[in-house]
N, C-alpha and C positions, 0 to 999 in steps of 0.2 A: 148529216152523216157524222159530223164531229161532235154533235151534242151528246152529252152523257150525264150521269148523276152528279159529277163534279161541276160541270158548267152550269147545270140547273141550280145547284146549291149556291154557287158563287154569283149566279145571275149574270153570267158573261156569255157572249156569243161563241167565242172560240176557246179551245183548251190551251191557251198560251198565257203564261204568267211572266211578266218582266221581272227578272231577278232584282231584289231590293239591295242594290249595291251601295253600301254606306260610304261616306266621305265626299259627297258632292256630285256623284255621277247621276243619281236619280233626281234630276231637276224637276221642278214643277211642270215644265213643258213636256218632259219625257213621260212622266207618270200619266198626265192628262191625255197625251196623244195615244198611248197604248190602250187606255180604257176607252177612249172615243172610238178606236179602231176595232173594238170588240174583244180585246184581251183584258187582263187585269194588271193595271199599273200599280206598282208597289213603291212606297217611300222607304228608302233605306235609312232608318233613324238610329242605327246602332251607336253613333257618336254624338247624337243630338241631346240637348237638354229638353225639358218639357216645353219651354217657351218656343224654342226653335221648331219643335215638332208641330205645335199648335199653329204657328205662323205658316208653315208649309202646307199643312192640311187645308187651311182656309184658302190659301192661294190656289191649290189644285181644284178645290170646289168651285172656285170662280170660273174655271175653265171647262169643267165637266160635271155632269150630274150622274154619270155612270159610276158603278162600284169601283172603289179603290181599296188598297190594303196598305199595311204598314208592317215593317219588320223591326224587332227589338232583339238586342243581345241579352241573353240570360246571364246575369253575373255569376261567376264561379270563384271559389276561393283560390287565391293566388299568394305566392310567397313574395314578400318584400325583403330582399337581402341587400344591405348597404354594400357589402363586399361585391355582390354580383353587379350592382349598379355601377360601382366604381370600376370594376373590371371591364364592363361593357363600354363605359365611356372612354376608357383607355384605348380600346380598339376603334372606337368611333371618332376620336379626336383628330387623327390624321385626315379623315374624310372631311371633317368640319374645316380643318385648315385649308384643304384644297378648295373648298367652297367659299372661303373667306369668312367663316364663322368662328366665334370665340370657343376655346376649349371648355369642356365641362367636367366636373368631377362627380357631383351629386345633383339631383334634381328633386323638386318637390313632387311627390307622387300622390296619386289618389289611393284610397283604401277600399277594401271590399265593402265595408259598411256604407261608404259614400256612394258606391255604384248601386247598392241595394236601394238606397233612398231615391236616387235618380230613376231607377227602374220602376219603382212604385208610383213616382210622379208621372212617368211616361204612360203607365197603365191607366191612370186617372184621366189623362188627356185622350187616350183612345176611346174611353167610355164617354167622356163629355162631348167629344166631337163626332160621336156616332159613326165610328169607323167599322164597316161590316166584317173586315177580315184582318186578323192579326197573326203574323207568323213569328217564329222564334228560331234563333240560331245559338249554338254553343250550349244547349241544354233545354230542359223542360221546366216551365214555371211551377211554383208550388201549387198544391191542391187549392189553397185559398185564393190565389190569383186566378187560376183557371175557372173556378166556380164563380168568381166575381164577373169575369168576362162572359161566361156562358149565360148568366142571368140576364145579360144584355143582348143575348142571341148573336154574339160575335163568333164567327167561325175561326177556329184555331188551327194553324198550320205549323207542324213541327218539321225538324230537319234530321235526317238520318244518313250516316255514311256506311252503315253495316246493317245486316238483317236484325241483329240484336238490338240496335238502336231503334229500328222501325217497330219492332215488337214492343219495346219499352214506351215509345210514343203512344201506341194504341192502348196499352195497358193503363197509362196515366190519363187517358181521356182526350187526347188530341183527335181532331176531326179528319184531317188530311195530312199526309206525310210527303215532304219533298225528299226523295232519295237522291243523294249527291254522289255521283261516281267520281273516280279518281281524275277524270278528264276535266272537271270543273275548274274554272279560274277563280282566283280570290281565295278567301279563307276556307279551310275545311270546317265543316259543321260538327265535327266529332265531339262527343261529350262523355261517352262511357270509357273510351280509351283511344289514344292516338296510335293507330296501327302503323307499322313500318312499311307495309305494302298495301296501300289503299286499293279498294275493289273497283274495278271498271264498271261502267254503267250497264253494259249489256249483260254482265253477270249479275249485277245487283238487282235490276228491275224484276226479273222473273222469280228470283229467290225470295225477294221481299213480298212480291204479290202473292206468292203461295203461303206466306206465313201471317199476313194481316188481312183483315176484312174491310178496312177503310180504304178510300181511294189513295193512290200514290201518284205523285208528280215526278217526272224524271228530270234530272239536272246534270249537266256535264257534257260539254262539247256539242250540244245541239244548236245548229245554226240555221236550219232550213226545213222544208217539208219532208225531206228524206228522214231527218232525225225524228221529227214528230210522228211520222208513220211507223218507224221502227219502234219507237217507245210505246206506242199504242199496241202494236202487235205483241210486244213482250209483256204487256200487262199493266202499263201506266194509263191513267185517264187524261193525262195532259203533260205539258213540259214547262219547265222554267228556264228561260234563256237569259244569260247574262252578257257574255262577250258580244253576242250578236247585237244587243241593244246598246252596248257601250260605245260602239263606233257610229251609232246613228247621229243624225244632225242635232237632235235635241239633247243628247247626252252632255253632262257636265264634265266629262273626262277631258283632261288637258290635251291640247293638239298633239304634243309629243307622244302621249300615251296612245292616242288613236292611230297615229302614223306607225308606231312600233307594231301595233296589231295588224294593220292593213298591209304592212310589209313583212310580217312575221311568217315563220314556217312551223310546222307541227313539231319539229324536233327541237325547237328553241324555248320551250317552256319547262320549268322545273318547280318542284316543291321546295320551299325555303321557310325557315323560321327567323331569318336574319332581320327582317323588317319589323316584325311584331311580337316574336316569341311564340307564335302559333303557326302551324303549317298552313301555307298558302301557295297557290300556283300562279306563277307569273313568267314573263319573258326574261330570260337570263341576261344580266348586264354586269357591269364592272363591280358593283357593290356585292351582288350575290357571289360572284367568283372569288372576290377577295375575302369574303367572310365565311366561305363554305366550310372551312376547317373548324369553325367555332359554333356550329349548329346547336350542339348540346349545352353550350355554356351560357346562352342568352337568358336573361331574366324572363319570367313568365309573362304572358299576355295579361293585362295591357301595359305592363311596365316597359318592355322593350319597344312597344308601339310609341310610347311617350318619349323614350330616349331617342328614337330616330325621327321624330316629328320635325325638328328643325332642319334636318338633312333633306328629308323628302320635300318639305315646303320650299326650301331654297333651290333645290334641284329643279322643281317644277317651275318656279318663277324665272329661272334662267333658261328654261326650255331645253334642259339637258336630261337625257335618259339614263345616264350612268348610275345615278343614285336615287332613282325614282322607283317606287313599287309599281311595276307595269303588269298589274293583274290581268291574266288572260287564260282562257281555256285552251284545250289542245287542238282546236280547229281554226286557227287564225286565217288560214288560206281562204276560208269561206266567209270571212267578214266583208261587209259592204258599207260604204258611206252613203246611206240613204235615210229617208225619214222613217220614224217608227211606224207610221201608218203603212208605208210601202213595205216594210219588213213583215208586218202582220199579214197583209193581203197576199204578199208573195209566198209566204210560208203556207198559208191555207190553200192557195191555188195549187201549189206544188203537191201538197198532201192529197188533195182531192183528185189530182191527176195520176197518182200512182195506183196501179191496179195489181193486186196480188192474187 
């Protein structure tokens, strides 16, 4: 019943994709477990270099022969302003002091050209390691990169937060689109413009489905069979679930992060630029509250992400939630501490049990 053109093309049993959450959440065990259960496990490689990518791909292949995918961040031009970096550090230094960290004035930053070089190295690994599915966030790769991947029969998945972005993905040659509603946890995948009022998933799915001919995958607040069934009824061919897998046993999320979600409420998540310089949804905490008035002042992503790295790392090591980026979608009450296999089976069972 749940088989369709997308599942057949991806060679998976069920229309469930595990969101490729970068930063250590998508462990080898989580990715392999989802694929073994009939979904599509995805490596979140946004912050990895080529060697790290290759190592994890090979580790996953040791645990499963099922299809897996990988997600890359498309580099975008960003501004490096010494004044903005200094101003940001002045706001962050009191936090560093509270955590027992030394103050900073400037940091050594990466450049756009550096990121482009890493991106092309990542693309080469995807090809060399025979990854069947590659998805992209924060933009669409160049025509040359996409043609290079298509020659290897790699399925390309784009990300869209508006109908215009969905149309642009199809126009540029993407095979499948993840439409990300405002409910989604973590970073917004916007690339044409960062809208002030993000579109909710129930509004976005049917409008995008009416404007593009390629399959769309729904993402944002989907945690169970009810969400999967609703997404399919609205025009999606499947779902991408992030927060639901983040609290699974195999997830690499910190214990304090998982607990914050498992104890969270739907009214406790907000969009913030404070951690990375790019809009992202997470559970509100002390850091977000204190920095709320400076949202428009932060340096662009990935500079702000680099500036807060020591704060997030130390907060995590101390097991304190106050200064950690607690990425989470708007349905934390539905989160469960179960295995990835149990989540996939439960979601499919619930979906098949719903009669409309």
